[in-house]
Every structure is written in C-alpha cells, then in structure tokens.
LOTIVO-454131 format. One line per 4 residues: for each residue x, y, z of N, C-alpha, C. Coordinates in steps of 0.001 Angstrom, whole numbers. Each point is the difference from the previous one (the first is absolute). Layout:
X:Y:Z:X:Y:Z:X:Y:Z ~ ...
REM end
This chain:
-16613:10209:6562:-309:1269:-656:-104:-203:-1501 ~ -622:973:-704:-192:-118:-1450:488:1266:-684 ~ 374:-132:-1275:420:1179:-753:-1218:665:-641 ~ 249:986:-868:-1097:753:-604:-874:-855:-913
561:-1101:-501:-765:-886:-870:-713:-1091:785 ~ 146:29:1320:-644:-1003:828:810:-1269:165 ~ 1262:-16:-483:851:-1179:125:565:-92:1407 ~ 94:-1223:496:581:-242:1304:1473:396:-2
411:796:990:1391:454:127:606:-663:1233 ~ 960:-879:-204:638:-673:1120:1064:882:637 ~ 307:-295:1266:1034:723:729:946:-1008:645 ~ 1256:390:203:933:-832:732:-426:-88:1462
434:-1059:661:-310:-195:1422:1323:-55:757 ~ 325:1071:703:1293:135:674:-231:477:1423 ~ 635:-702:958:-106:342:1418:-1448:56:471 ~ -813:-916:-503:-1383:-110:455:-958:995:-601
446:771:-1008:-853:1014:-612:42:-104:-1523 ~ -1109:381:-632:-23:102:-1457:627:1338:-396 ~ 962:-82:-919:774:1163:-404:-252:287:-1473 ~ -548:1177:-352:-258:327:-1410:1302:-13:-814
-131:-384:-1262:1154:-46:-900:8:1228:-899 ~ 1197:373:-443:125:1167:-872:-242:-353:-1465 ~ 146:-1275:-353:-265:-434:-1379:-597:-1397:17 ~ -712:-324:-1066:-737:-1254:-39:179:-713:-1345
-331:-1302:26:-22:-840:-1199:-1426:-487:-241 ~ -356:-197:-1256:-1293:-594:-317:65:-1508:221 ~ -1034:-543:624:-133:-1442:160:-1260:-432:-749 ~ 133:-991:-874:-1076:-379:-903:-783:-1205:501
-1277:9:-301:-855:-1156:227:221:-962:-1171 ~ 614:-1161:236:302:-908:-1119:-1219:-501:-742 ~ -1151:-2:666:-1203:-540:-643:-648:972:-974 ~ 360:1283:86:-596:996:-899:1037:808:-772
1232:10:492:1034:834:-612:-79:1459:396 ~ -874:331:955:-185:1381:441:777:261:1287 ~ 355:1265:217:687:373:1235:-953:-216:1172 ~ 486:-707:1007:-833:-348:1159:320:878:1208
1300:282:216:401:840:1118:1363:606:-303 ~ 470:861:897:1303:629:-161:856:-345:1218 ~ 1231:-442:-290:904:-559:1000:1183:944:203 ~ 451:220:1242:1174:857:218:1219:-465:-792
674:960:-610:1249:-272:-731:1163:333:938 ~ 187:-845:1012:954:291:1064:1436:-220:-444 ~ 913:552:803:1421:-117:-287:819:50:1271 ~ 1279:417:-79:891:10:1168:-530:787:1189
-671:1117:-238:-505:826:1106:-997:-772:848 ~ -956:-646:-644:-1023:-748:721:591:-1239:681 ~ 932:-660:-689:656:-1165:598:790:403:1243 ~ 695:1120:-72:768:482:1154:-918:244:1196
-1155:604:-248:-950:238:1096:-488:-1309:600 ~ -237:-995:-851:-467:-1302:483:1088:-707:802 ~ 1245:100:-434:1110:-621:729:140:625:1386 ~ -77:1315:68:97:679:1293:-1136:-427:938
-1201:-121:-548:-1138:-437:811:199:-1422:510 ~ 513:-872:-863:237:-1389:397:1089:-92:1064 ~ 1054:809:-150:1079:21:996:-511:489:1356 ~ -814:1030:-9:-525:542:1250:-911:-1000:714
-741:-787:-787:-965:-933:596:650:-1299:463 ~ 1186:-301:-498:603:-1310:248:281:-300:1475 ~ 620:899:770:328:-357:1388:-1213:-425:825 ~ -1072:757:-68:-1188:-330:798:-687:-1262:-503
-119:-135:-1333:-692:-1172:-566:778:-1280:262 ~ 1307:30:-191:809:-1208:182:92:-417:1464 ~ -235:946:926:68:-327:1418:-1309:-577:536 ~ -1066:66:-773:-1264:-605:419:145:-1515:46
-764:-627:837:39:-1460:76:-691:-600:-1227 ~ 339:-1244:-338:-701:-654:-1117:-1508:-29:202 ~ -431:-126:1240:-1434:-45:278:-667:1346:-310 ~ 681:1093:332:-554:1329:-287:-118:220:-1504
1040:-386:-707:-54:168:-1462:-1074:-898:-607 ~ -131:-1205:548:-1003:-941:-520:-1412:548:172 ~ -274:650:1120:-1330:572:225:-353:1020:-1080 ~ 971:839:-353:-237:1012:-1033:-188:-647:-1361
823:-987:-290:-123:-684:-1295:-1328:-739:-111 ~ -432:-620:1064:-1298:-692:-29:-1145:977:-213 ~ 99:1180:606:-1040:1016:-210:4:472:-1448 ~ 1209:178:-569:90:386:-1414:-603:-1075:-896
265:-1267:328:-568:-1104:-786:-1524:14:62 ~ -540:284:1185:-1465:72:133:-577:1133:-843 ~ 671:1151:5:-466:1130:-803:67:-318:-1488 ~ 1050:-708:-405:113:-400:-1405:-1150:-924:-387
-301:-929:880:-1085:-937:-291:-1326:731:-127 ~ -223:973:884:-1232:783:-68:-86:810:-1288 ~ 1142:400:-524:31:841:-1198:190:-809:-1275 ~ -135:-1325:92:316:-871:-1126:-759:369:-1269
-1270:330:132:-796:327:-1185:536:1235:-713 ~ 351:1037:755:548:1212:-596:1327:-274:-694 ~ 849:-796:643:1287:-307:-598:-168:-809:-1275 ~ -927:-938:1:-222:-825:-1187:-431:849:-1178
-860:972:250:-444:878:-1071:1152:819:-554 ~ 884:455:875:1145:801:-464:977:-847:-768 ~ 207:-1256:435:1003:-825:-666:-465:-441:-1371 ~ -1285:-136:-164:-469:-410:-1311:285:1062:-1037
213:1238:455:406:1078:-891:1506:-136:-289 ~ -55:-515:327:1431:3:-186:846:-1009:832 ~ 18380:3649:18945:1252:300:-622:339:-1062:-1018 ~ -920:-694:-225:20:-832:-1203:-627:797:-1088
543:-126:-1219:-606:577:-1184:-781:-1103:-688 ~ -1314:158:-142:-861:-1047:-559:-563:462:-1333 ~ 405:-652:-1079:-440:391:-1342:-876:-1121:-549 ~ -1284:284:-155:-953:-1039:-393:-467:209:-1436
-421:-1073:-668:-373:61:-1412:-1475:309:-210 ~ -401:40:-1269:-1361:390:-340:-963:-1164:-161 ~ 510:-1228:-86:-899:-1090:-381:-911:-467:1139 ~ 492:27:1250:-811:-338:1172:287:1063:1056
-466:1218:-216:523:1147:743:-224:-27:1502 ~ -1197:-286:446:-257:6:1440:574:-1249:665 ~ -164:-1124:-633:485:-1276:538:1507:37:244 ~ 753:411:-1003:1451:-27:134:529:1120:879
-693:1141:40:433:1086:873:-172:-390:1473 ~ -1145:-560:342:-224:-401:1398:912:-1162:383 ~ 320:-848:-964:908:-1131:242:1390:508:399 ~ 384:1140:-523:1289:586:360:-74:793:1312
-1041:795:146:-84:892:1157:-171:-769:1307 ~ -931:-960:27:-363:-658:1257:1198:-666:697 ~ 780:-856:-659:1132:-619:705:1055:1023:431 ~ 197:1039:-826:1024:995:321:-322:746:1286
-1247:461:128:-339:767:1204:-283:-913:1185 ~ -349:-1256:-271:-266:-935:1094:1243:-235:853 ~ 1168:6:-624:1242:-247:745:653:1293:476 ~ -665:1145:-220:498:1245:553:674:947:-962
-55:-316:-1289:565:918:-995:-978:1130:-322 ~ 522:1081:-546:-837:1024:-626:264:-52:-1499 ~ -970:431:-816:118:-236:-1437:-374:1231:-821 ~ 577:45:-1206:-429:918:-1049:-413:-868:-1181
-1246:78:-400:-505:-810:-1102:-211:866:-1232 ~ 359:-558:-1158:-304:668:-1260:-808:-953:-873 ~ -1318:181:-30:-821:-834:-876:229:377:-1473 ~ -464:-846:-882:52:331:-1420:-866:1221:-284
501:867:-869:-774:1186:-366:-1237:-348:-823 ~ -69:-1245:-489:-1153:-402:-809:-1134:-579:832 ~ 289:-388:1236:-1036:-577:872:222:514:1423 ~ -287:1271:207:310:645:1279:-1200:183:923
-1202:-155:-505:-1181:370:790:-173:-881:1229 ~ 218:-1316:-133:-187:-868:1168:1017:320:1091 ~ 1226:354:-386:1001:395:995:-420:1281:714 ~ -548:939:-753:-492:1261:574:-1157:-257:957
-875:-932:-356:-1112:-354:883:497:-690:1269 ~ 1050:-810:-151:593:-649:1164:534:1037:995 ~ 598:1075:-530:542:1054:867:-1076:572:926 ~ -1229:80:-492:-1096:546:808:-268:-851:1241
321:-1286:-90:-282:-908:1104:1127:-71:1018 ~ 1201:424:-388:1142:-125:903:-205:790:1287 ~ -442:1249:-134:-229:807:1202:-1151:-559:844 ~ -1041:-473:-673:-1137:-576:726:418:-1217:814
958:-747:-534:458:-1207:689:971:312:1131 ~ 452:1237:60:937:369:1051:1459:-184:-366 ~ 298:-149:-1308:1394:-80:-430:639:1369:235 ~ 1034:108:807:593:1312:297:514:706:-1254
-50:1317:54:473:804:-1129:1447:-344:-336 ~ 274:-190:-1291:1351:-258:-462:373:-1460:-93 ~ -815:-890:580:312:-1431:-85:-185:-504:-1425 ~ -1073:429:-651:-249:-336:-1409:-156:1300:-771
860:201:-972:-53:1171:-870:-164:-482:-1435 ~ -848:652:-761:-259:-425:-1378:262:1183:-928 ~ 962:-216:-904:381:1027:-970:-338:-514:-1390 ~ -862:720:-706:-424:-420:-1329:901:620:-1065
73:-667:-1153:782:558:-1089:614:-1069:-882 ~ 808:445:-928:628:-885:-986:1282:-619:550 ~ 353:-1161:-571:1224:-669:411:1262:816:-223 ~ 204:560:-1202:1231:743:-259:170:1245:856
-1077:490:595:82:1227:802:-143:-313:1487 ~ -1173:-405:433:-216:-305:1418:709:-1289:402 ~ -86:-1017:-863:614:-1286:323:1504:87:164 ~ 656:672:-930:1455:124:80:426:850:1191
-776:1024:334:320:809:1181:-52:-853:1265 ~ -938:-919:59:-127:-885:1154:1127:-1029:38 ~ 250:-623:-1140:1011:-1057:-78:1401:525:300 ~ 294:1211:-454:1344:543:155:176:845:1262
-1031:72:845:116:807:1218:926:-719:993 ~ 1023:658:504:981:-669:866:-550:-494:1328 ~ -1158:507:444:-532:-387:1302:-1164:-977:-93 ~ -162:-614:-1183:-976:-1085:-159:808:-1279:-203
167:-812:1048:952:-1118:-76:-514:-1254:-694 ~ -1309:-106:-183:-552:-1219:-586:-1048:363:-1044 ~ 53:-678:-1140:-973:205:-1077:-677:-1327:-310 ~ -1316:-7:44:-782:-1148:-448:-733:409:-1274
273:-707:-1088:-557:372:-1305:-649:-1206:-658 ~ -1192:207:-502:-671:-999:-837:-282:649:-1345 ~ 492:-609:-1069:-178:586:-1321:876:-683:-1029 ~ 397:757:-1017:719:-581:-1125:1484:-192:303
607:-956:-687:1432:-259:150:815:1192:-473 ~ -458:674:-1057:723:1159:-518:65:1120:1041 ~ -1123:275:662:-9:1024:1044:870:-412:1179 ~ -1:-1295:325:823:-494:1106:1483:234:-266
423:-142:-1258:1397:268:-347:364:1444:315 ~ -923:918:-290:230:1414:292:49:236:1518 ~ -865:-679:741:-4:135:1454:1324:-475:591 ~ 524:-1105:-502:1273:-505:500:1128:995:-264
-28:612:-1173:1023:997:-326:-94:1215:920 ~ -1225:490:215:-191:1204:796:283:-231:1488 ~ -259:-1202:485:174:-279:1425:1387:-519:349 ~ 765:-432:-1005:1301:-618:249:962:859:819
108:1319:-242:950:796:789:-278:-12:1498 ~ -1215:-374:408:-370:28:1412:-98:-1403:601 ~ 314:-1023:-808:-35:-1394:481:-1344:-332:658 ~ -1076:427:-629:-1332:-246:569:-371:-1475:-85
-808:-424:940:-582:-1333:-72:-1181:44:-953 ~ -63:-966:-928:-1043:3:-1019:-832:-1275:57 ~ -1296:152:-179:-900:-1120:-249:-688:301:-1327 ~ 288:-804:-1017:-485:264:-1354:-852:-1175:-476
-1292:218:-126:-897:-1032:-522:-374:412:-1406 ~ 503:-754:-991:-6:489:-1379:-858:-870:-915 ~ 381:-52:-1259:-850:-612:-1009:82:-1513:-36 ~ -797:-563:-866:-15:-1444:-184:-360:-373:-1422
393:-1184:-387:-403:-603:-1279:-364:-1440:319 ~ -1124:-131:703:-283:-1222:746:-539:-1125:-876 ~ 620:-1193:96:-475:-1140:-789:-1015:-850:753 ~ -906:-585:-745:-828:-1095:492:394:-1224:-817
283:-1102:660:403:-1237:-677:-1110:-1023:196 ~ -588:-443:-1110:-1157:-891:41:398:-1360:-566 ~ 72:-997:885:332:-1353:-436:-1258:-754:-426 ~ 189:-1089:-724:-1123:-709:-614:-934:-644:1022
483:-168:1250:-861:-597:1027:-683:1063:868 ~ 15:1245:-440:-644:1079:764:-1522:-108:-92 ~ -662:490:1022:-1461:121:-22:-328:1238:-830 ~ -382:-190:-1257:-166:1135:-904:-1172:901:367
-1037:-549:586:-1120:847:397:463:1069:990 ~ 706:-425:1037:514:950:985:1100:871:-592 ~ 869:-618:-776:1154:706:-559:-427:1139:-911 ~ -921:-258:-900:-397:1025:-969:-729:1149:694
-911:-306:883:-719:1063:703:961:885:797 ~ 942:-623:680:948:756:823:1002:755:-858 ~ 466:-624:-1082:1033:639:-818:-557:1156:-817 ~ -1252:-53:-392:-634:1178:-608:-8:1145:1009
-359:-315:1235:-13:1037:1045:1405:523:278 ~ 977:-897:66:1365:436:296:614:797:-1145 ~ -562:-140:-1191:500:745:-1157:-629:1379:-125 ~ -1272:126:351:-740:1219:-346:-613:747:1191
170:-491:1207:-508:726:1165:623:1390:76 ~ -817:984:352:464:1393:87:656:448:-1308 ~ -574:-473:-1124:502:337:-1346:1437:-501:-217 ~ 422:-1014:742:1382:-473:-103:985:917:683
-501:1010:705:865:988:651:286:-405:1454 ~ 478:-1223:172:466:-508:1286:1356:-651:-249 ~ 963:286:850:1343:-534:-248:15:-1524:15 ~ -967:-627:665:-64:-1456:114:-795:-658:-1117
-525:777:-936:-808:-566:-1087:823:-944:-891 ~ -689:-980:-548:624:-948:-928:44:613:-1393 ~ 1186:-2:-617:95:539:-1365:628:-986:-980 ~ 474:-1146:519:514:-1072:-867:-604:-1317:480
-673:-718:-901:-622:-1268:363:629:-1104:-850 ~ 700:-916:663:636:-1140:-669:-884:-1232:201 ~ -464:-595:-1103:-940:-1122:66:623:-1223:-668 ~ -58:-1150:676:572:-1216:-578:-702:-320:-1319
788:-378:-985:-495:-86:-1387:-1197:-930:-163 ~ -62:-1076:776:-1092:-966:-158:-1370:601:299 ~ -51:1076:787:-1291:635:320:-55:1439:-521 ~ 989:399:-773:136:1411:-388:-1221:522:-759
-436:-713:-1044:-1109:483:-822:-1308:70:784 ~ -233:-1016:822:-1207:4:828:37:1155:992 ~ 1144:192:652:141:1107:942:-227:1340:-697 ~ 631:164:-1157:-67:1277:-699:-1440:373:-352
-747:-953:-527:-1389:277:-370:-829:384:1221 ~ 136:-772:1055:-785:254:1208:423:1312:673 ~ 1284:289:-52:496:1229:622:-514:1230:-747 ~ 28:-46:-1322:-500:1126:-792:-1500:178:213
-736:-1102:-1:-1451:86:236:-296:634:1364 ~ 768:-388:1027:-209:550:1338:395:1477:61 ~ 1043:371:-708:439:1397:-29:-1068:895:-614 ~ -650:-475:-1026:-1027:798:-679:-1214:267:882
-140:-759:1082:-1120:212:907:234:1185:926 ~ 1239:481:66:316:1133:872:-423:1295:-679 ~ -916:698:642:-551:1222:-583:822:1221:379 ~ 303:827:-1002:660:1285:226:-1076:1060:138
77:813:1061:-1038:997:179:359:1053:1026 ~ -930:911:218:227:1125:904:-36:-474:1445 ~ 570:792:920:-7:-385:1422:-1397:-142:587 ~ -961:672:-596:-1368:-58:535:-775:-1220:-484
575:-789:-916:-669:-1180:-547:344:-1212:859 ~ -959:-532:765:302:-1130:886:379:-1267:-751 ~ -311:-69:-1302:327:-1189:-786:1409:64:-583 ~ 659:1141:106:1329:166:-599:1059:-722:818
895:-709:-688:1123:-681:635:1304:747:-207 ~ 67:817:-1046:1230:702:-373:-301:1483:-134 ~ 779:831:656:-178:1439:-75:1013:650:-921 ~ 210:1289:197:920:754:-839:1428:-134:497
959:93:-915:1401:77:381:285:1373:592 ~ 1144:171:613:253:1169:824:89:1304:-778 ~ 507:-21:-1232:206:1252:-728:-39:-246:-1500 ~ -161:1080:-719:15:-69:-1464:1339:-501:-504
1079:458:634:1354:-398:-426:244:-1484:269 ~ -492:-476:1136:202:-1411:322:-814:-886:-935 ~ -1204:410:-321:-822:-743:-957:727:-152:-1327 ~ 589:1084:-484:717:-58:-1271:1220:-915:100
671:32:1136:1158:-878:215:-405:-1473:-92 ~ -1112:-352:657:-457:-1389:-16:-418:-403:-1410 ~ -699:891:-688:-390:-293:-1390:1224:-214:-892 ~ 1045:764:235:1220:-136:-795:625:-1381:163
-76:-556:1206:534:-1351:199:-769:-1024:-836 ~ -1312:147:-37:-811:-925:-801:365:124:-1474 ~ 191:1230:-465:374:225:-1389:1362:-611:-322 ~ 949:136:928:1322:-604:-197:-104:-1511:-120
-843:-596:823:-186:-1451:-65:-573:-418:-1343 ~ -990:732:-462:-622:-298:-1286:992:176:-1140 ~ 792:1067:60:1019:228:-1034:1041:-1115:-24 ~ 213:-641:1152:975:-1084:81:-563:-1358:-365
-1255:-36:-446:-594:-1252:-453:-892:-701:998 ~ -210:586:1160:-864:-622:998:-1470:141:-385 ~ -840:-841:584:-1442:38:-245:-718:683:1160 ~ -864:959:-310:-848:625:1007:-1333:-743:-48
-273:-794:1013:-1175:-872:-33:-1277:689:460 ~ 123:998:837:-1161:784:409:495:1301:606 ~ -900:989:21:365:1259:633:413:1076:-970 ~ 1093:702:297:461:1168:-727:144:-269:-1499
-725:784:-815:96:-108:-1445:-777:-1139:-616 ~ -614:-828:853:-730:-1177:-503:-1489:125:299 ~ -331:367:1211:-1389:112:416:-389:1469:175 ~ -1284:261:11:-514:1369:107:-239:375:1456
487:1168:372:-185:513:1349:-1227:914:15 ~ -1008:-382:767:-1240:778:93:-78:669:1365 ~ -101:1329:-12:-28:766:1237:-1136:1018:-31 ~ -509:395:1162:-967:1094:46:629:1274:-560
-842:911:-465:494:1241:-613:933:742:934 ~ -347:73:1278:808:763:955:1411:-573:159 ~ 170:-1289:-280:1286:-653:229:817:-238:-1265 ~ -470:510:-1136:679:-315:-1251:1346:694:-160
277:1003:849:1321:618:-6:863:-500:1159 ~ -507:-1025:693:762:-602:1093:1090:-916:-537 ~ 822:-504:902:1202:-745:-395:-229:-1507:124 ~ -983:-490:-739:-409:-1395:107:671:-866:-1070
165:-1279:354:571:-962:-946:-545:-1381:320 ~ -333:-739:-1030:-512:-1356:186:1107:-951:465 ~ -324:-981:862:976:-1028:348:495:-705:-1258 ~ 1298:-102:-139:615:-439:-1253:857:-1243:225
-222:-1014:-832:755:-1254:86:834:-153:-1266 ~ 1299:-237:197:954:-126:-1110:568:-1415:-10 ~ 79:-624:-1187:574:-1339:-156:1030:14:-1124 ~ 698:-1120:-155:1025:-146:-1050:1023:1134:77
478:258:1201:943:1093:222:1329:-571:488 ~ 1087:597:-424:1330:-480:365:391:495:1390 ~ 810:-794:688:413:354:1353:780:1304:58 ~ 695:354:-1090:803:1228:-9:-807:1243:-352
-1288:-150:-290:-850:1148:-303:-98:930:1204 ~ -85:1309:-222:-193:927:1121:-1207:-348:865 ~ -1053:-552:-609:-1182:-379:776:271:-1150:964 ~ 1041:-762:-269:373:-1114:876:1132:368:951
661:1125:-235:1170:370:795:-222:1202:910 ~ -867:930:-402:-138:1267:705:-1342:81:718 ~ -4:728:1109:-1243:177:741:-926:951:-752 ~ -1186:-484:-353:-972:797:-758:-933:747:942
-415:-638:1079:-875:589:1014:-1334:434:-593 ~ -581:-902:-743:-1298:251:-605:-714:-1316:-240 ~ -1207:29:-589:-797:-1210:-191:455:-820:-1207 ~ 1244:-442:46:603:-764:-1103:726:-1201:577
-252:-1189:-532:748:-1183:410:338:-843:-1212 ~ 1118:-714:76:492:-830:-1105:-81:-1468:399 ~ -502:-837:-912:-150:-1432:261:866:-769:-993 ~ 914:-826:520:924:-770:-850:50:-1440:478
458:-887:-879:67:-1434:311:1407:-394:434 ~ 67:-1045:826:1297:-589:363:-132:-1523:-13 ~ 1157:-667:-26:5:-1465:-58:440:-647:1308 ~ 1143:432:542:549:-691:1161:111:922:1207
113:-611:1157:155:742:1256:1274:836:-14 ~ 1100:-599:-439:1276:707:-38:-81:1217:-922 ~ -639:-179:-1127:-143:1101:-965:-777:1170:582 ~ -1120:-288:641:-858:1091:471:641:752:1164
777:-688:820:705:690:1091:985:1002:-568 ~ 758:-426:-998:977:899:-621:-694:1198:-659 ~ -1101:-251:-677:-703:1090:-685:-678:947:990 ~ -564:-544:1055:-635:846:1017:1027:910:669
1233:-479:154:1063:771:651:743:933:-949 ~ -400:64:-1256:798:705:-1015:-334:1491:-120 ~ -488:599:1090:-275:1437:20:786:618:1149 ~ 88:1324:4:790:668:1045:-744:88:1328
-1308:-252:-13:-811:129:1208:-94:-1322:765 ~ -395:85:1264:-193:-1197:803:-931:257:1169 ~ -1214:427:-290:-931:361:1071:-887:-1164:416 ~ -824:-499:-927:-966:-1038:370:-168:-991:-1137
-485:-1191:339:-270:-1042:-998:-1100:-898:540 ~ -638:-735:-916:-1034:-956:377:253:-1319:-716 ~ -124:-1099:731:149:-1343:-578:-1324:-725:133 ~ -488:-527:-1121:-1271:-728:-21:277:-1467:-316
-219:-860:1007:201:-1441:-162:-638:-714:1174 ~ -487:-1221:-221:-553:-800:1094:1066:-881:639 ~ 1225:69:-520:1120:-800:494:788:841:1006 ~ -150:-318:1290:625:818:1037:1515:-1:-125
584:-1130:-332:1449:-70:-164:483:926:-1101 ~ -728:49:-1098:374:895:-1105:-118:1462:436 ~ -1064:321:709:-181:1381:467:1202:461:808 ~ 429:-808:966:1142:380:835:1299:34:-803
155:-938:-894:1231:-73:-805:143:1223:-894 ~ -1089:385:-669:44:1143:-907:112:1305:782 ~ -797:129:1067:17:1235:788:1390:295:539 ~ 706:-1045:419:1341:178:563:969:598:-1005
-218:-261:-1288:946:451:-1026:-414:1299:-693 ~ -1192:482:284:-427:1251:-615:667:1187:690 ~ 494:930:-787:631:1206:538:-1100:1015:294 ~ -648:-210:1133:-1172:796:350:-111:81:1511
-301:1198:505:-140:162:1434:-1245:-640:561 ~ -993:-231:-842:-1303:-492:438:-483:-1022:-1024 ~ -360:-1200:460:-516:-1026:-907:-1308:-540:560 ~ -1056:91:-798:-1275:-588:382:-198:-1335:-710
-709:-907:658:-336:-1274:-608:-1507:-132:-89 ~ -497:-114:-1217:-1426:-218:-257:-889:1089:593 ~ 507:1215:58:-775:1135:488:775:1270:-349 ~ -570:1147:347:672:1283:-226:-471:1027:1019
923:807:477:-263:1115:903:-581:-444:1343 ~ 362:-1206:419:-297:-440:1359:1277:215:798 ~ -72:874:1032:1216:401:697:-108:-174:1500 ~ 1128:-321:616:141:33:1445:742:1281:334
-718:972:565:562:1339:165:1117:75:1034 ~ 199:-1056:798:1109:-6:946:1321:-386:-656 ~ -60:-491:-1239:1224:-367:-705:554:1199:-764 ~ 1319:48:-184:599:1090:-793:-530:-12:-1428
-47:1178:-600:-503:135:-1372:1039:708:-859 ~ 200:-501:-1207:917:675:-916:573:-963:-1011 ~ 837:532:-892:541:-813:-1056:1513:-22:-6 ~ 549:-507:-1081:1440:-45:-206:312:562:-1382
1280:35:-345:472:575:-1265:-536:1440:-118 ~ -550:385:-1139:-443:1379:-200:-1358:287:630 ~ -524:-935:776:-1290:212:655:133:620:1382 ~ 1223:304:426:113:760:1234:1070:-481:946
243:809:1024:914:-362:1078:-690:279:1322 ~ 308:-842:980:-659:126:1291:-1339:-688:-48 ~ -455:-442:1138:-1299:-648:75:-865:706:1012 ~ -1237:305:-352:-935:577:954:-224:-1021:1121
317:396:1225:-201:-885:1141:1201:-859:323 ~ 1055:45:-825:1165:-846:232:958:650:987 ~ 661:-811:828:963:511:957:1426:-390:-383 ~ 145:-1036:-815:1331:-452:-385:385:565:-1357
1126:-471:-512:546:595:-1214:-791:-421:-1237 ~ 115:813:-1032:-652:-300:-1271:516:-1310:-561 ~ 1322:-233:126:598:-1202:-569:-636:-1262:576 ~ -309:36:1300:-648:-1157:619:-1356:-269:-631
-768:1039:-193:-1362:-185:-469:-99:-287:-1489 ~ 1069:213:-764:-74:-335:-1420:-181:-1497:-201 ~ 356:-798:1003:-116:-1448:-136:-1279:-552:629 ~ -844:893:497:-1229:-417:666:-1192:170:-923
-839:-998:-77:-1201:84:-816:-1233:-98:906 ~ -1005:779:-282:-1289:-134:672:-877:-863:-893 ~ -242:-1228:420:-768:-937:-821:-1333:-259:667 ~ -1068:385:-643:-1331:-238:525:-663:-1080:-832
-306:-1111:611:-646:-1104:-733:-1473:-24:373 ~ -815:158:-1003:-1441:36:208:-548:-1430:-10 ~ -705:-374:1057:-522:-1369:99:-1385:-85:-619
REM end
C-alpha cells in the first residue's frame, strides 16, 4: 500500500496476514538521501501478537516430519529464485527471536529463518528499520509457499522499541542477533533475567597479513575487494593490512593504484563498484574516523579528503564515500582498534612473524583474518596463533557452509551451525588454502 505522497507503506506480517501499523518511520534511499518508504514503528503490542501467533503455530509445525517441512522450504526457495530480479532491485535501495542487520538484509534474514523453521521452530523476526523492504517482500512469498500461519512472523521497527520488546519477552527462549557489539551488550542485559540462549554474531576488526613471499597479483586484487566490497559494510571485511617491510612500499603503491580503479556510483550504474553507505549519520561517523587518523599524523593516500567524488546530480545528496587508504598510522589509533564498517582500510609495515601475530591480536575483536604466503608451514603456524574464529589462506570469503561460523572475544558467542560449546570452537580455525 502507499500513503498520500505515493510512498510505499510497509505492514507487519503476523499469523500469516499483513497487519497495518498505527505509526511509521521514514526509511531513506541512501543513494539519493530521499525518503523511499515508511516502516512500521512497532513496539510491545505488535511483538506480543507475534509471540502469540508463533506459540499457536508451534505444536502443528514442530510435529510435521522433516520431509514435510523440507517440501515447503524448497518451494519457498524456488519462489525466491523466481523473484530474484525484484529482490535485487529492492536491495540496491537500500519462537526464536531473529534480529537481522542492515548491511546484507535479505541474505542474513533468510540465513536465520531457514534453519530455525527447518528443525520445527517458529520465529519472530525483526529486520533493521533501515532495510525492511526485502523482508516485507519475502513475507508475500511465505503464504504462496505454504508456510503455515504463525510459523514466520515479521515485526518491523527500531531496536530500542520493537527489538527490546522481543528480547525481553519471557516466552521467547532463544535470540539470534547479528549486529554491533554495543547492541549485543544491551541484549545480554535485557535477556539475562530469563536465562535465554543467545547466538550473537558481532563486529570485527579483521587483519590481513601479507608476507614477502605472497603472490602480490592475487593478494592485491583480493585484498582491495575484501576491504571495500559492499562499501566495507560487511563484518568480514579487511580493515587492517600488515605488510612485511621488505615489500611494503611496492605493495602500498600497487594497492592504492588498484583502489583508485574502484568506481563510486549510483545503483543503476553497471560500472560502479561502490555504492552509498547506509545512512547520513553512518557516513559522518566513518568520515570522523578518517579525520581522527589524519589529526593523529597518519597519511590519507587516497579517498576521503584527497580525491574528488563525482556523482550524477540525482545522487549528490546520497551517502557516498570514496574508498580510503590510510598509512603511517599507530596501532593504538581508533582506526586500528575500532570497527569502522565503511570503505576505510589501514596499511602498516611489520618485520617479524612474532611481531605481526601480537599486533594482529591486539584488538578486542576476533572474527576473521587472512594470511598471504606461499609457505604452507608458515600459513598453518600463524593461523594457529591468531585469535580469530575464521582464518583464510591466500583467499577471502571462500566458505564451507556446513562448518560453524562465528568469532571469539568481542566478535560474538555461539556459532551458527555449531552443536557443541563455544569454548570448544574458540580453538578451531577454518583454513581454506587456495591452490
């Protein structure tokens, strides 16, 4: 439905039906800075209705055989595939409790929903209020696929209102959350009185370690991608690059040259590699980190404040930022310690293996890391000592989806797909060696 101005008006999806909301939030198109649609501003009332629907649906859904549930899920997957073009256009704009983030909205939401309902659970999902359209479109397919009413309920709204109502509800025993470490701390506080089971997939400050025997052609192409893909708004993105001193200057020049080839542009430009950041506030936050680095004596080699950003007239109020490379920065700088979640990466030199391991581990996060070397023994030796849930060798974002996923330290608790304890998996590394 649309409002008087023609803006798309989303509705909650509860007990198999779209339910109009009494109040709404503006959702902005990041590429133009204009309001794109209006999202329900849900709260305890809507969450309570969703919980009741999920409770009512649970006995029948959980009693179905795995084969029956699989048939419905396969039909839903087919419908999603058929609707892929529509979903892609929307995304370019922008009894488990499932709280998904804004950076990969449809991907991460379906990643949570599918396993939960496959084993017989019913769910209440709260997508990000900044990227709700793909979740709303998904709701349209649930009934077509034959998902019974109440098995999947979607409540839109803000974290402090809808999210907290879901997290603190006494009859929601499990919370799966992907997002910031700060929000996760609040979730733990709100859920603690009920001893809820939590799966928290949080932030990262992921290092890439480049040794002098690395294949630089492959390394530079991949590390540019791992730094700036999706505007750097992926928890697995590389934001600290440690390069052995003997090849540091050569790497730096080639890396900056390759970064400058990435074009920033509108979603409709097929030549664009980098789109808009999620919001005006987030753009300013990322810019502030670059300014802090510069104030601390670091060098901005390309990107923010150095190069000119050229955009079409329609996109000049969008939240765009050039891929930015920072050098000569200290390890204690906020840009080296805190998750920026934007198109910014820092490149520094190291001398010895022991030194770089200590420096790579000197942050509170432990999500992912990459080791670049042609020496297999070194790869295994370094990977074993990195405080990281996931370690790639000579590649990035190559995953075996049957393995547990997640990090350690402030990067989260629990592993997606894991059956054993978190403590066991903190010592396990996923090492992919590219031949």
